[in-house]
C-alpha positions in Angstrom: 0.0 -0.1 0.0 2.9 2.3 0.8 4.4 1.6 -2.6 1.1 2.5 -4.3 0.9 5.8 -2.3 4.5 6.6 -3.3 3.9 5.9 -7.0 0.7 7.9 -6.9 2.6 10.9 -5.4 5.3 10.6 -8.0 2.6 10.6 -10.8 0.9 13.6 -9.3 4.3 15.4 -9.1 5.0 14.6 -12.7 1.7 15.9 -13.8 2.2 19.0 -11.8 5.5 19.8 -13.7 3.5 19.3 -16.9 0.9 21.8 -16.0 2.0 25.2 -17.3 0.9 28.6 -15.9 0.3 31.5 -18.2 1.6 34.5 -16.1 1.7 37.3 -18.7 0.5 38.3 -22.1 1.2 40.9 -24.7 -0.7 41.5 -28.0 -1.6 43.6 -31.0 -4.7 43.1 -33.1 -6.6 45.2 -35.6 -8.8 48.0 -34.4 -6.2 49.5 -32.0 -6.2 46.5 -29.7 -3.1 46.5 -27.6 -4.0 44.6 -24.4 -6.4 42.0 -22.9 -9.0 44.6 -21.9 -9.4 46.1 -25.3 -9.3 42.6 -27.0 -12.1 41.3 -24.7 -14.2 44.5 -25.3 -14.0 43.9 -29.0 -14.9 40.2 -28.7 -17.8 40.9 -26.3 -19.2 43.5 -28.7 -18.8 41.2 -31.7 -17.0 43.9 -33.5 -15.8 43.5 -37.1 -12.2 44.8 -37.1 -11.5 44.2 -40.7 -11.4 46.8 -43.4 -9.6 48.0 -46.5 -5.8 47.9 -46.9 -4.4 51.2 -45.4 -3.7 53.6 -48.2 -0.1 54.4 -47.3 0.8 50.7 -47.8 -1.1 50.4 -51.1 0.4 53.5 -52.6 4.0 52.5 -52.4 3.5 49.5 -54.6 1.7 51.4 -57.4 -0.8 49.2 -59.2 0.5 45.9 -57.9 -2.4 45.7 -55.5 -5.0 46.2 -58.3 -7.3 43.2 -58.7 -6.3 41.6 -55.4 -8.6 40.7 -52.5 -7.0 43.1 -50.1 -9.7 43.6 -47.5 -8.5 42.3 -44.2 -7.7 42.9 -40.5 -4.8 45.4 -40.5 -2.8 47.1 -37.8 -2.8 50.9 -37.8 0.9 51.5 -38.0 3.4 48.7 -38.9 6.5 50.9 -39.5 6.5 52.8 -36.2 9.2 51.5 -33.8 10.9 52.7 -30.7 14.4 51.8 -31.9 16.3 53.8 -29.3 14.6 51.9 -26.4 16.2 48.7 -27.7 19.5 50.3 -28.6 19.0 49.8 -32.3 20.5 52.3 -34.8 18.3 54.0 -37.4 20.0 52.2 -40.3 19.5 48.8 -38.6 15.9 49.6 -37.7 15.3 50.5 -41.5 16.5 47.0 -42.5 14.7 45.3 -39.6 11.6 43.3 -40.6 8.6 45.1 -38.9 7.5 41.7 -37.6 10.8 41.5 -35.6 10.3 45.1 -34.4 6.7 44.3 -33.2 7.8 41.2 -31.5 10.3 43.1 -29.4 7.8 45.6 -28.1 5.0 43.0 -27.5 7.3 40.5 -25.8 8.6 43.3 -23.5 4.9 44.1 -22.7 4.2 40.5 -21.9 7.1 40.5 -19.3 5.8 43.7 -17.8 2.3 42.2 -17.6 3.8 39.2 -15.8 5.6 41.6 -13.4 8.9 39.7 -14.3 11.8 41.9 -15.3 13.7 39.9 -17.9 17.0 40.4 -16.2 15.7 38.6 -13.1 15.2 35.4 -15.1 17.7 35.9 -17.9 19.8 32.7 -17.3 16.8 30.4 -17.6 14.4 31.9 -20.1 13.7 30.4 -23.5 12.2 32.2 -26.5 9.9 30.4 -29.0 8.6 32.5 -32.0 6.1 31.4 -34.6 6.7 33.4 -37.8 6.0 32.7 -41.5 5.7 35.9 -43.5 8.6 37.1 -45.6 7.0 40.3 -47.2 9.7 42.5 -46.0 12.1 40.9 -48.4 10.3 43.1 -51.0 11.6 46.2 -49.2 15.4 46.0 -49.8 18.0 48.6 -50.2 19.8 48.6 -53.6 23.1 47.4 -52.1 23.1 44.3 -49.8 24.4 44.9 -46.2 24.8 42.9 -43.0 22.0 44.5 -41.2 19.6 43.4 -43.9 20.6 39.8 -43.5 20.3 39.6 -39.7 17.1 41.8 -39.9 15.0 39.5 -42.0 15.8 35.8 -41.4 13.2 34.1 -39.3 15.8 32.7 -36.9 16.9 36.2 -36.1 13.4 37.1 -34.8 13.9 34.8 -31.8 17.6 35.4 -31.6 17.1 39.2 -31.4 14.6 38.9 -28.5 17.1 36.8 -26.6 20.0 39.1 -27.4 18.2 42.3 -26.6 16.7 41.1 -23.3 19.8 39.0 -22.4 18.0 35.7 -22.2 20.2 32.6 -22.2 17.7 29.8 -22.6 16.8 28.2 -25.9 15.7 30.5 -28.7 14.2 29.4 -31.9 11.8 30.4 -34.7 9.1 28.0 -35.8 7.4 28.0 -39.2 4.5 25.6 -39.7 2.4 28.2 -41.6 -0.9 29.0 -39.8 -0.2 26.8 -36.8 3.2 28.4 -36.1 2.5 30.2 -32.9 0.5 27.4 -31.2 3.3 25.0 -32.2 5.7 27.6 -30.5 3.5 27.4 -27.3 3.6 23.6 -27.4 7.4 23.7 -27.9 7.8 26.1 -25.0 5.7 23.9 -22.7 7.8 20.9 -23.6 11.0 22.8 -22.8 9.6 23.8 -19.5 8.6 20.3 -18.6 12.0 18.9 -19.7 13.8 21.5 -17.6 15.4 23.2 -20.6 14.3 26.5 -19.1 12.4 27.8 -16.1 10.6 30.6 -17.9 9.5 30.7 -21.5 8.0 33.3 -23.8 6.0 31.9 -26.8 4.9 34.3 -29.4 3.7 34.7 -33.0 3.5 37.5 -35.5 2.2 38.2 -39.0 2.1 41.4 -41.1 1.0 41.9 -44.7 3.7 44.1 -46.1 3.6 43.5 -49.9 1.1 42.3 -52.5 2.8 39.3 -53.7 1.9 37.0 -50.8 -1.7 38.0 -51.1 -1.6 37.3 -54.8 -0.2 33.8 -54.2 -2.8 33.0 -51.5 -5.5 34.3 -53.8 -4.5 31.8 -56.5 -5.5 29.0 -54.0 -9.0 30.4 -54.0 -9.0 30.3 -50.1 -9.6 34.1 -49.8 -13.2 35.4 -49.4 -14.3 37.2 -52.6 -16.4 39.7 -50.7 -13.8 40.2 -47.9 -15.8 38.7 -45.1 -14.8 35.8 -42.9 -17.9 33.8 -41.8 -16.7 30.7 -39.8 -19.3 27.8 -39.7 -21.8 29.8 -41.6 -23.8 28.8 -44.7 -22.4 31.9 -46.5 -18.8 31.0 -45.7 -16.7 31.5 -48.8 -13.1 31.9 -47.5 -10.9 33.8 -45.1 -9.6 37.3 -45.0 -6.0 38.0 -44.2 -5.2 39.5 -40.8 -2.3 41.0 -39.0 -1.4 40.6 -35.3 1.1 39.7 -32.7 0.7 37.8 -29.5 3.0 36.7 -26.7 2.5 34.6 -23.5 5.0 34.2 -20.6 4.9 30.7 -19.3 6.2 28.9 -16.1 5.7 25.5 -14.6 2.6 25.9 -12.5 4.5 24.6 -9.4 7.1 27.4 -9.9 4.5 30.0 -10.5 2.7 29.1 -7.3 5.9 29.0 -5.4 6.9 32.5 -6.7 3.6 34.1 -6.1 2.9 34.9 -9.7 -0.5 35.9 -10.9 -1.7 32.9 -12.8 -4.1 33.9 -15.7 -4.8 30.3 -16.8 -3.2 26.9 -16.8 -2.2 25.0 -19.9 -3.2 21.5 -19.0 -1.7 20.0 -22.1 -0.7 20.5 -25.8 0.0 18.4 -28.8 1.2 18.5 -32.3 0.8 16.1 -35.2 0.8 16.0 -39.1 -1.8 15.2 -41.7 0.6 13.0 -43.5 -0.6 11.7 -46.9 -4.0 13.3 -46.8 -6.3 14.1 -49.7 -4.0 16.8 -50.9 -0.9 18.5 -49.6 -2.7 21.5 -48.3 -6.0 19.7 -47.6 -7.0 19.2 -43.9 -7.4 15.7 -42.6 -10.2 14.8 -40.3 -8.5 11.7 -39.0 -5.4 13.5 -38.0 -7.3 16.3 -36.3 -9.4 13.7 -34.4 -6.4 11.8 -33.2 -4.7 15.0 -32.1 -7.5 16.2 -29.9 -8.0 12.7 -28.4 -4.4 12.3 -27.6 -4.1 15.6 -25.8 -7.1 14.9 -23.7 -5.7 11.4 -22.9 -2.3 12.9 -21.9 -3.9 15.4 -19.5 -6.2 12.9 -17.9 -9.2 15.0 -18.9 -12.3 13.8 -20.8 -14.5 15.4 -23.4 -16.9 16.4 -20.6 -14.2 18.8 -19.3 -14.3 20.9 -22.4 -16.9 23.7 -22.4 -15.5 25.8 -25.3 -13.3 25.2 -28.4 -11.6 28.1 -30.0 -11.5 26.5 -33.4 -9.1 27.1 -36.4 -12.3 28.3 -38.1 -11.1 30.0 -41.2 -14.5 30.2 -42.8 -13.7 28.0 -45.8 -16.5 25.8 -47.2 -14.2 22.8 -47.0 -12.1 23.4 -43.9 -14.9 24.2 -41.4 -16.9 21.0 -41.9 -13.7 18.8 -41.7 -12.6 20.6 -38.4 -16.0 20.4 -36.8 -16.5 16.8 -37.7 -13.1 16.0 -35.9 -14.3 18.1 -33.0 -17.6 16.3 -32.9 -16.0 12.9 -33.0 -13.5 13.7 -30.3 -15.4 16.0 -28.0 -19.1 15.5 -28.6 -21.8 13.0 -27.8 -21.6 13.2 -24.0 -25.0 14.8 -23.3 -23.6 18.2 -22.4 -23.9 21.5 -24.3 -20.6 23.0 -25.3 -19.6 25.9 -27.6 -17.3 26.6 -30.6 -16.1 29.9 -32.0 -13.4 31.5 -34.0 -11.9 34.9 -33.6 -11.1 35.0 -37.3 -14.5 36.5 -38.0 -13.5 39.5 -35.9 -9.9 40.2 -36.8 -9.2 38.1 -39.9 -6.8 35.2 -40.2 -3.6 36.2 -38.4 -1.8 33.3 -39.9 1.4 32.7 -37.9 -0.1 34.6 -35.0 -3.5 33.1 -35.2 -2.9 30.3 -32.6 -1.6 32.4 -29.8 -4.3 35.1 -30.4 -6.8 32.3 -30.2 -5.3 31.1 -27.0 -5.5 34.5 -25.4 -9.1 34.7 -26.5 -9.8 31.4 -24.8 -7.9 32.6 -21.7 -10.2 35.7 -21.6 -13.3 33.5 -21.8 -12.2 31.5 -18.8 -11.2 34.7 -16.9 -14.4 36.6 -17.7 -16.6 33.5 -17.5 -18.5 34.3 -20.7 -18.3 33.0 -24.2 -18.9 35.8 -26.8 -21.3 35.4 -29.6 -19.8 34.2 -32.8 -19.4 37.2 -35.1 -20.9 36.9 -38.6 -22.8 33.8 -37.8 -26.4 33.4 -39.0 -27.1 30.0 -40.3 -25.0 26.8 -39.9 -23.1 25.5 -43.0 -25.2 22.6 -44.3 -22.1 20.5 -44.6 -21.6 20.7 -40.8 -23.3 18.0 -38.8 -23.9 18.8 -35.1 -26.7 16.3 -34.3 -26.3 14.7 -31.0 -22.9 16.3 -30.4 -24.0 19.0 -28.0 -21.7 21.5 -30.0 -23.3 24.8 -30.4 -22.2 28.0 -32.2 -23.3 30.8 -29.8 -25.5 33.5 -31.3 -25.4 35.5 -28.1 -23.0 35.9 -25.3 -23.2 32.9 -23.0 -22.4 32.8 -19.2 -19.8 30.2 -18.4 -19.4 28.7 -15.0 -15.9 27.3 -14.6 -16.8 25.3 -11.5 -19.2 23.2 -13.4 -18.6 20.4 -16.0 -17.0 21.7 -19.1 -14.6 24.1 -17.1 -11.8 23.9 -19.7 -11.2 25.5 -23.1 -9.5 23.9 -26.1 -7.7 25.6 -28.9 -7.0 24.3 -32.3 -4.6 25.7 -34.9 -4.0 23.9 -38.2 -1.3 24.8 -40.6 -1.5 24.7 -44.4 1.8 22.8 -44.1 -0.2 20.0 -42.6 1.1 20.5 -39.1 -1.7 20.6 -36.5 -1.6 21.9 -32.9 -4.1 21.6 -30.1 -4.0 22.9 -26.5 -6.3 22.7 -23.4 -6.6 25.5 -20.9 -8.2 25.5 -17.4 -9.1 28.4 -15.3 -6.5 29.8 -12.9 -8.7 29.6 -9.8 -11.8 27.3 -9.5 -14.0 29.8 -7.9 -13.5 33.6 -7.1 -17.1 34.4 -6.2 -20.0 35.6 -8.4 -19.5 35.4 -12.1 -18.8 38.9 -13.7 -20.9 40.3 -16.4 -19.4 41.0 -19.8 -19.8 44.7 -19.1 -18.2 44.5 -15.7 -15.2 42.2 -15.9 -13.2 41.1 -12.9 -10.6 43.6 -11.7 -6.9 42.9 -11.6 -6.7 42.3 -7.9 -3.5 40.9 -6.2 -3.7 37.1 -6.1 -1.6 34.7 -4.1 -0.2 31.4 -5.4 -3.3 30.1 -7.2 -5.4 27.2 -5.9 -9.1 26.4 -5.6 -9.1 27.6 -1.9 -6.7 30.4 -2.0 -8.2 33.8 -1.3 -7.0 37.1 -2.6 -4.0 38.6 -0.6 -3.8 42.0 1.0 -0.3 43.0 1.9 0.3 43.3 5.6 1.5 47.0 5.4 0.8 49.9 3.2 3.5 50.7 0.6 6.0 53.5 1.2 5.4 54.6 -2.4 6.2 53.6 -5.9 8.8 53.7 -8.6 8.2 55.0 -12.1 10.9 54.7 -14.8 11.3 55.0 -18.5 14.0 55.2 -21.1 13.6 59.0 -21.7 12.3 61.9 -19.7 9.4 62.3 -22.3 8.4 58.7 -21.8 8.7 59.0 -18.0 6.2 61.9 -17.9 3.8 60.1 -20.3 4.0 56.9 -18.1 3.4 58.9 -14.9 0.1 60.3 -16.5 -0.9 56.8 -17.4 -0.3 55.6 -13.9 -2.3 58.6 -12.5 -5.2 57.8 -14.7 -5.1 54.2 -13.7 -5.2 55.2 -10.0 -8.4 57.2 -10.4 -10.8 54.3 -10.6 -13.3 53.2 -8.0 -11.0 50.3 -6.8 -7.8 52.4 -6.8 -7.3 52.5 -3.0 -8.0 48.8 -2.6 -5.7 48.0 -5.4 -3.0 50.5 -4.5 -0.7 48.1 -2.6 -0.6 45.7 -5.6 -0.2 48.6 -8.0 2.8 50.0 -6.1 4.5 46.7 -5.7 4.1 45.9 -9.4 5.3 49.2 -10.5 8.3 49.1 -8.2 9.4 45.5 -8.3 7.7 44.0 -11.4 9.1 46.3 -14.1 12.6 46.9 -15.3 14.2 50.0 -13.8 15.1 52.1 -16.8 17.4 55.2 -17.3 15.1 57.9 -16.1 13.5 57.1 -12.7 11.5 58.8 -10.0 10.4 57.7 -6.5 6.9 58.7 -5.4 6.4 58.8 -1.6 2.8 58.0 -1.1 0.9 55.6 1.1 -2.4 56.0 -0.7 -3.7 56.0 -4.3 -4.9 59.6 -3.9 -1.5 60.8 -2.9 0.3 58.9 -5.5 -2.1 60.2 -8.2 -1.4 63.8 -7.3 2.3 63.3 -7.3 2.2 61.3 -10.6 0.2 64.1 -12.1 2.7 66.6 -11.1 5.6 64.5 -12.6 3.7 64.1 -15.8 3.1 67.8 -16.1 6.8 68.7 -15.3 5.6 70.4 -12.0 7.3 70.2 -8.5 5.9 68.1 -5.7 7.5 67.3 -2.3 6.5 63.6 -2.8 8.7 63.4 -5.9 12.4 62.4 -5.8 14.5 61.9 -8.9 16.7 58.8 -8.6 20.2 58.5 -9.9 22.2 55.6 -10.9 21.7 52.6 -8.6 20.1 54.5 -5.9 17.8 52.0 -4.0 14.1 52.0 -3.2 12.3 50.5 -0.3 11.6 46.8 -0.3 8.2 45.6 -1.3 5.6 44.0 0.9 5.3 40.2 1.2 3.8 38.2 -0.3 4.4 39.3 -3.9 1.5 41.0 -5.4 0.7 41.6 -9.1 -1.6 44.0 -10.8 -2.0 44.9 -14.5 -0.5 48.4 -15.1 -0.7 50.7 -18.1 1.4 49.8 -21.1 4.8 51.4 -21.6 4.5 54.6 -23.7 6.6 53.7 -26.8 8.2 56.6 -28.6 7.8 55.3 -32.1 9.3 56.8 -35.2 8.8 55.6 -38.8 11.6 53.3 -40.1 11.0 52.1 -43.7 12.6 52.1 -47.1 11.2 52.1 -50.6 10.0 48.6 -51.8 11.7 46.9 -54.7 9.8 47.5 -57.9 7.1 45.0 -58.9 6.9 43.3 -55.6 
């Protein structure tokens, strides 16, 4: 009997190291989306964030865009970049693929969201980047140069993050087409489980920078002729291209609990497989997809009953959607429960190499907000899709989701045109935190102790002495101070102040320009921050020089979401090659 107990304990411990905590996120999506809050708001409202190709990008290629299906989900500015922040010269920045630039800023934001300064984990952090697009190769200077070489190869996207942040764990770029970023998440999880690193950042990025790639995709007849992506709908006629970037900071759950990290969700398991010799090289395969989902469930010890929502690959193609949902019905359906399926591609377009991680962040938000948004652009089910007896439902309105009930987990699928498929299962960070929030009133970012089903929120034992605010330049310092002041003006500001001050002081990298705010309340801090932002004097303000120390933070560690860093972006671009 003692042997059985010992073996069971070993199995539980092994499973514990396989469970991976998501402790931070960063993202960019169409419609000005730059964080989880704006992302969720767009999803909850069912917004269509697609539109026409920005004129400034069309113009530089002359008539090359004429006749192409160019409607899609585009970011507002893809050439703006804070090169000075990262120590990159103007010439190097000009030659640096905007995808690499965007990754640097979004990964930095993900570490800030996790309240983990990269330098504090540099020796044991891995970088895994999903990236496919090569459009920037059509923007080349007449004479080749070294900065062009290292600014455009996929491998350098991961390597530059590791170099810039000083990270010494594994660093690699992954290209499996549309599944690249979810494969990156899978690879990062495996590395954490194997002990290759103690912290990992997994990311994906995709930008549409030249017409040629759109022309090539258009020849496959996969793009929607009317520029509307309608997953699972009878009117579905293809996808629209999308842009975006997403990053997640990951740790072994046991480590995250030990370190007092804020756990946003738990990755219970991931898996990857290949279609093999399917009906066609780029054709999806129902058998491979079914086997993948079933194998991931089996490896986690979960069953179909545990899945309440599937964030599908869902590209809105007449062929792909029925195949995907048949695989989902076979592997997840038929247990008598009602469960839901959706796809963010109807909102933002198909973000290709970034699609998987953006889908994962959506699923994380559904778990956190305890609601499943209605599926955008869905009216009537594609007649080729069979749901009978499966319990699978496409939501036509926002659905409350109780994470304490059966179906508490979310699944995410991402299938690459290369034939490489990826699947992941997420569970909520905490089993029950009280009444479920409404979509309009999401839960606040309160300090949370090491997560567990019976762990209550933590209030620090003593009020903070103040907070640190720092930035790369004086201009950015003032801008960040005003952002902090605004964030401390809400109805929960006083209750959240201790966590806010701790995160600002100890959860962010101390940069060149720094100031200490002496304040034991949100109201005092807000007044001093406003003065700093306006360049005014305040007795509670003290400029810090060099390595001048600040008071230690309260215990236990507390984490709160803070405003994003105010990047000082300038345009870095060159004329594209003719005829690209």
